C-alpha angles and dihedrals in degrees: 000000000000128000090252090060095050097046114098110235116240116249112244114209114241116256116267110257121220115246114261115260115259113271116251113250113263109243117212116243110259095213093055094046094049090047092052092050092049095050096081091049091050090052091047094045097091092049093046091049092052092048091049090050098043100037106014099063096044090049092049090047090049092054091046094051093048090064095047140070102246124164138137093299091056092042093057093041097247092123131020120247112263126211111237101173114216096343093110092052093046091050092049096045092048093052113100091205090061092056091049088055091048092052091045091050093049093048091046094048093045092050092049092049094048094048092043095051095043094047092043093050093047093049092046091051090047092053089058090063103045131083123272098256092049090051090050093052092048092049091050090051091048094050091046093052091044092052094049111111115251094238092053092048091048091051091051091051091048089056093046093053098035113136096224106027103018115133092210093063090048093050095045091048089062089067115096112268094007121117114173099148106140093007112155110216091191097054089100131035099236094052093044093048089048089057091048089048090055088052092051093046091047090056096043102045097075093060091047093048095049093047095046091046089056090049093050090060088065094057107105112240089212091065092050091048091049091051091052091050088053089057101262117148128216093280092047092051091049095045100044103029114019101036097050090052091048094045096104091050093045092050091049094048093046092051093047091047091052091051093047095044093047087055098049109142117137094053093057095037096051096037090057094043095251095304111082113195121236094263090053096051118123126180093269096049091040091055090047093051093049092050104038105020101038089029093227098133094171094057091044089053091050091053091048091049091051088052090052090052091052090051091048087057089055090049090050091054089049093051091048092052092048091050090051091051090049092051092051093050 
């Protein structure tokens, strides 16, 4: 064995390798991204098409009629429709009767909303403090009244407040010093609208109660208990703990109630046997009378369009409040 064989070879360090070049950023595929963004619109397309067909065409037709002269002659094709610009709106806005109807509608809707929200909140809070079987019975009654058709409910209220055969007059007349036999609740506008308001509130309270009851289940019991330990009473707990948590739901319900109560029509129409008197006219019935009783479809369309603009103002206020709530949260 030679010396070269017995000598241990020296270890040579491996050559230093250059660092790998940075990887190029992976670009998303355009086709896949655009397809993902279009998927929600494809799913919404059938619903949007139905809304455009059911609501879009009538709204466009409403706007078109409000700028035309359109009566029975134009309806039957004896004369062509003539464009009159803003004459229909100027005639409506310069009519004192129209402004009386606007004020009456606003007062009526505001009263309905206030009574609906207050009664709904009280009943929802009460349901949190009763036993399970009582809550079940109340919920069944609420759903049953909510599901009753408007025409049926209106007919029941007509019987309750009937001057000759109404059960309410008979029951109230049994009280000492009260004699309401033969009393006509619809002899004056305020009394008659108060009865119609009770009908509207009776039909709207169930939805408010069920929605607020669901919202109350999300109020942490720990916060309420901490407020009580700090000395807050029932009103303080509701004002500083419960109500702020329920604010988004309350804003939503109030806005929906305003929209629904501004559009009340069948209750007034059926309660007054299809011919509401002047002191019972709201914007919806007033527009109907102008279009189908006076046969001035253009002016009726103008009144309806003004009502839509008022409701859009309510929706704008609602959206602003919801955006503020979202910023705070």
